[in-house]
N, C-alpha and C positions, 0 to 999 in steps of 0.2 A: 506427501508430507505437508503438514500445515506450517505456514510461515506467517508471523506477524510482521507487518511493515508499518513503521511509524514515520509519517511524512512530516517534513519540515519545510516551511516556506522560506525562500531566500530572503535574507535581510538586506540584500542589495536592491530589492524591488519594493515599490510602494504598493499598498493594497489596491489602488486603482489600476496598477499595471496588470493585475491578474484578470480583471473583469472581461476584457475582450476575448480571453481564451477559455473561460469557464464552461461555455456550452460545448466546445470541442472536447474538453477534459471530461465532462459528464457523459458525453456520448461514448467516448472510448472506455470509460469505467463501466458503463452499462453493457457494452459489448463484451468485456471481459467477464462481467457477472453472468451474462447469458451463456458464455462458454464454460462456466463453472471454474474459472481461474481465480476470480475473486469470490470468496464465500460470504464475507461480511465486510461492511464499510461503515465507519463512524467519523463524524466531524469532531475534531478536538475542541474542547470547551474553551480553550484560549484563542481559538480562531487562527492558529498558525499551521494548520495542516489537517491531516486525517490519520486514522488508524484503520488498516486493512488486514483481513485474514485471507491469505491466498492458499491455493492448492498448487503445489509444485514439487518436482523431484528433489530440489535442493534450493538453498539460498541463492546460488548462482542463477538457476533458472528463474526464480522469482525476480531477481534483479533484471534479467533480460525482459521479462514480461513488463515490468514497471518502466523500463527504459523507453517503451513505446508510447508512454503518456505524453501528451502535448506539453504540459508544464515541465516535465522532466527534460524533454528535448530542448526547451527554451532556457534551461538552467534556472528555472524559478522554483523547482521543487526537488527535494532529495529525500532519501529514505534510509532509515536504520532497519535492518532485517534481523529477525530472530527466529530460528527454527524451533519448533515445538516437539515435545515428546510426552508420552503419558506421565501423569503425576505418579510418583513412586508408590503411593498407597493403592493405586488402581492396577498396578502390575501384579500378575498372579504370583503368589509366593512371597510378596514383600511383607516385611514385618514392621 
């Protein structure tokens, strides 16, 4: 199942608080990408997080995957998760 995860930076932290952790965050994200858990990743244009497309069995599994990210562990990043399904016009027999 594809899951869209919209990341939100904590408003309790200043932008400079994130800097010491960004290399570890990037390394972990690239590991998940290599494992095909993260399929796509984009930075948000407002600079307040990212948008990821994950491959997982459920939203719960996607949350577990994301819980391993360093910024999540530090309480600096949270996610809204949305499971995806095929658009109705693509489903066979849809009118």
